[in-house]
C-alpha positions as a Python dict, from the first residue, in 0.01 Angstrom:
ca = {
    (1, 'X'): (0, 0, 0),
    (2, 'X'): (201, -257, 204),
    (3, 'X'): (-116, -489, 209),
    (4, 'X'): (-160, -457, -141),
    (5, 'X'): (187, -612, -221),
    (6, 'X'): (112, -883, -27),
    (7, 'X'): (-213, -992, -172),
    (8, 'X'): (-99, -943, -490),
    (9, 'X'): (248, -1183, -406),
    (10, 'X'): (-66, -1433, -262),
    (11, 'X'): (-250, -1393, -615),
    (12, 'X'): (89, -1489, -774),
    (13, 'X'): (156, -1763, -563),
    (14, 'X'): (-230, -1915, -554),
    (15, 'X'): (-206, -1896, -956),
    (16, 'X'): (111, -2121, -1025),
    (17, 'X'): (-6, -2463, -1089),
    (18, 'X'): (111, -2698, -823),
    (19, 'X'): (424, -2920, -898),
    (20, 'X'): (438, -3282, -851),
    (21, 'X'): (799, -3394, -699),
    (22, 'X'): (866, -3722, -831),
    (23, 'X'): (1251, -3740, -726),
    (24, 'X'): (1125, -3783, -329),
    (25, 'X'): (829, -4055, -454),
    (26, 'X'): (1073, -4289, -648),
    (27, 'X'): (1270, -4299, -308),
    (28, 'X'): (974, -4379, -139),
    (29, 'X'): (910, -4681, -379),
    (30, 'X'): (1242, -4760, -401),
    (31, 'X'): (1285, -4801, -27),
    (32, 'X'): (961, -4993, 13),
    (33, 'X'): (1008, -5223, -305),
    (34, 'X'): (1340, -5339, -110),
    (35, 'X'): (1194, -5384, 203),
    (36, 'X'): (916, -5587, 113),
    (37, 'X'): (1143, -5796, -114),
    (38, 'X'): (1365, -5869, 184),
    (39, 'X'): (1111, -5952, 375),
    (40, 'X'): (880, -6176, 159),
    (41, 'X'): (850, -6503, 248),
    (42, 'X'): (837, -6723, -73),
    (43, 'X'): (644, -7007, -55),
    (44, 'X'): (833, -7347, -210),
    (45, 'X'): (654, -7637, -293),
    (46, 'X'): (878, -7911, -237),
    (47, 'X'): (822, -8236, -429),
    (48, 'X'): (917, -8572, -307),
    (49, 'X'): (1036, -8856, -527),
    (50, 'X'): (934, -9169, -387),
    (51, 'X'): (1066, -9485, -542),
    (52, 'X'): (920, -9754, -440),
    (53, 'X'): (1005, -10061, -551),
    (54, 'X'): (809, -10320, -793),
    (55, 'X'): (505, -10507, -659),
    (56, 'X'): (746, -10836, -728),
    (57, 'X'): (1073, -10725, -614),
    (58, 'X'): (1188, -10918, -350),
    (59, 'X'): (1413, -10800, -39),
    (60, 'X'): (1587, -10979, 204),
    (61, 'X'): (1795, -10892, 493),
    (62, 'X'): (2137, -10926, 460),
    (63, 'X'): (2307, -11199, 688),
    (64, 'X'): (2585, -11171, 921),
    (65, 'X'): (2941, -11256, 724),
    (66, 'X'): (2797, -11065, 405),
    (67, 'X'): (3011, -11141, 75),
    (68, 'X'): (2840, -10876, -156),
    (69, 'X'): (2762, -10932, -514),
    (70, 'X'): (2567, -10703, -755),
    (71, 'X'): (2470, -10964, -1069),
    (72, 'X'): (2401, -10782, -1381),
    (73, 'X'): (2185, -10966, -1616),
    (74, 'X'): (1987, -10878, -1929),
    (75, 'X'): (1689, -10828, -1754),
    (76, 'X'): (1733, -10738, -1437),
    (77, 'X'): (2003, -10689, -1132),
    (78, 'X'): (2036, -10928, -870),
    (79, 'X'): (2182, -10821, -528),
    (80, 'X'): (2325, -11157, -345),
    (81, 'X'): (2542, -11307, -79),
    (82, 'X'): (2810, -11543, -215),
    (83, 'X'): (2740, -11783, 86),
    (84, 'X'): (2328, -11771, 92),
    (85, 'X'): (2207, -11671, -254),
    (86, 'X'): (2014, -11394, -380),
    (87, 'X'): (1881, -11115, -140),
    (88, 'X'): (1709, -10856, -371),
    (89, 'X'): (1592, -10924, -788),
    (90, 'X'): (1533, -10600, -926),
    (91, 'X'): (1371, -10641, -1287),
    (92, 'X'): (1385, -10381, -1541),
    (93, 'X'): (1153, -10081, -1592),
    (94, 'X'): (1056, -9970, -1891),
    (95, 'X'): (1371, -9692, -1873),
    (96, 'X'): (1611, -9995, -1838),
    (97, 'X'): (1779, -10131, -1555),
    (98, 'X'): (1650, -10028, -1178),
    (99, 'X'): (1965, -9821, -1025),
    (100, 'X'): (1752, -9627, -824),
    (101, 'X'): (1598, -9902, -597),
    (102, 'X'): (1956, -10094, -662),
    (103, 'X'): (2096, -9773, -479),
    (104, 'X'): (1791, -9763, -174),
    (105, 'X'): (1901, -10167, -143),
    (106, 'X'): (2259, -10112, -125),
    (107, 'X'): (2246, -9807, 128),
    (108, 'X'): (2012, -10063, 349),
    (109, 'X'): (2262, -10305, 337),
    (110, 'X'): (2559, -10005, 431),
    (111, 'X'): (2346, -9891, 722),
    (112, 'X'): (2341, -10276, 862),
    (113, 'X'): (2741, -10340, 767),
    (114, 'X'): (2855, -9947, 774),
    (115, 'X'): (3242, -10130, 825),
    (116, 'X'): (3205, -10317, 460),
    (117, 'X'): (3393, -10140, 187),
    (118, 'X'): (3421, -10447, -71),
    (119, 'X'): (3164, -10581, -337),
    (120, 'X'): (3211, -10808, -658),
    (121, 'X'): (2992, -10693, -931),
    (122, 'X'): (2962, -10970, -1200),
    (123, 'X'): (2855, -10915, -1549),
    (124, 'X'): (2687, -11132, -1809),
    (125, 'X'): (2849, -11161, -2169),
    (126, 'X'): (2806, -10890, -2370),
    (127, 'X'): (2703, -10631, -2118),
    (128, 'X'): (2752, -10287, -2235),
    (129, 'X'): (3026, -10081, -2095),
    (130, 'X'): (2761, -9831, -2005),
    (131, 'X'): (2626, -10079, -1766),
    (132, 'X'): (2907, -10172, -1583),
    (133, 'X'): (3013, -9747, -1536),
    (134, 'X'): (2671, -9692, -1409),
    (135, 'X'): (2615, -10014, -1170),
    (136, 'X'): (3006, -9923, -1040),
    (137, 'X'): (2899, -9573, -945),
    (138, 'X'): (2583, -9683, -786),
    (139, 'X'): (2813, -9965, -600),
    (140, 'X'): (3045, -9689, -478),
    (141, 'X'): (2870, -9348, -428),
    (142, 'X'): (2508, -9232, -329),
    (143, 'X'): (2441, -8880, -389),
    (144, 'X'): (2255, -8747, -110),
    (145, 'X'): (2133, -8329, -108),
    (146, 'X'): (2184, -8070, 181),
    (147, 'X'): (2015, -7749, 61),
    (148, 'X'): (2171, -7631, -270),
    (149, 'X'): (2468, -7874, -273),
    (150, 'X'): (2456, -8230, -363),
    (151, 'X'): (2706, -8459, -141),
    (152, 'X'): (2840, -8819, -198),
    (153, 'X'): (2841, -9030, 37),
    (154, 'X'): (3046, -9370, 45),
    (155, 'X'): (2872, -9737, 8),
    (156, 'X'): (3132, -9994, -116),
    (157, 'X'): (3420, -9817, -281),
    (158, 'X'): (3645, -10152, -318),
    (159, 'X'): (3506, -10311, -629),
    (160, 'X'): (3588, -10655, -797),
    (161, 'X'): (3465, -10740, -1130),
    (162, 'X'): (3401, -11080, -1260),
    (163, 'X'): (3147, -11307, -1497),
    (164, 'X'): (2814, -11380, -1351),
    (165, 'X'): (2753, -11748, -1298),
    (166, 'X'): (2510, -11882, -1601),
    (167, 'X'): (2154, -11914, -1507),
    (168, 'X'): (2141, -12304, -1567),
    (169, 'X'): (2425, -12378, -1322),
    (170, 'X'): (2342, -12621, -1056),
    (171, 'X'): (2248, -12424, -719),
    (172, 'X'): (2496, -12421, -416),
    (173, 'X'): (2559, -12724, -253),
    (174, 'X'): (2415, -12951, -555),
    (175, 'X'): (2664, -13231, -676),
    (176, 'X'): (2826, -13131, -969),
    (177, 'X'): (2721, -13272, -1308),
    (178, 'X'): (2924, -13606, -1416),
    (179, 'X'): (3014, -13678, -1751),
    (180, 'X'): (2751, -13909, -1928),
    (181, 'X'): (2822, -14243, -1943),
    (182, 'X'): (2908, -14454, -2257),
    (183, 'X'): (2660, -14593, -2419),
    (184, 'X'): (2637, -14973, -2400),
    (185, 'X'): (2662, -15145, -2744),
    (186, 'X'): (2361, -15326, -2878),
    (187, 'X'): (2516, -15669, -2929),
    (188, 'X'): (2662, -15637, -2577),
    (189, 'X'): (2340, -15533, -2393),
    (190, 'X'): (2210, -15834, -2595),
    (191, 'X'): (2461, -16062, -2496),
    (192, 'X'): (2420, -16024, -2125),
    (193, 'X'): (2056, -16065, -2152),
    (194, 'X'): (2115, -16410, -2269),
    (195, 'X'): (2354, -16508, -1998),
}
């Protein structure tokens, strides 16, 4: 009798459909996903932007005793030394003034003259105010990325502003133009020829 009771109990137990326990499965998948996300190596594609100067750009090394000037003209930016003349000429790009190459050249100048802090910005007449602000920002500081943060590094923070020399002025060292000599009257010229 006792054996039949156990058999019946086994039969009842075996007839009951098997249950799928979802809670432990969800726990396992939660831990597994968390572990995989924490240990995954996400590959990043790093894009380096190279700002190469245009082929017609000429850059010279700054001379000792540099007195830095940045001239803003309608069609170009020009970095010069007050004593020796132009060092870098940066023609406008399709987007306008070539501020990126200006920054690159000024970084090279700063590397050569780390203690220099002053620069002059010389503007042609009718230069827009926005252009002046952009050039001043590029002459004063440059931004460099360190990880997620962007840090500003100092270039030439002591800025003077003035008028750019006209492109028709005589070069440095050339004699100044003299006043035109008055024309000789025709009768005096003929009188001098007869004597």
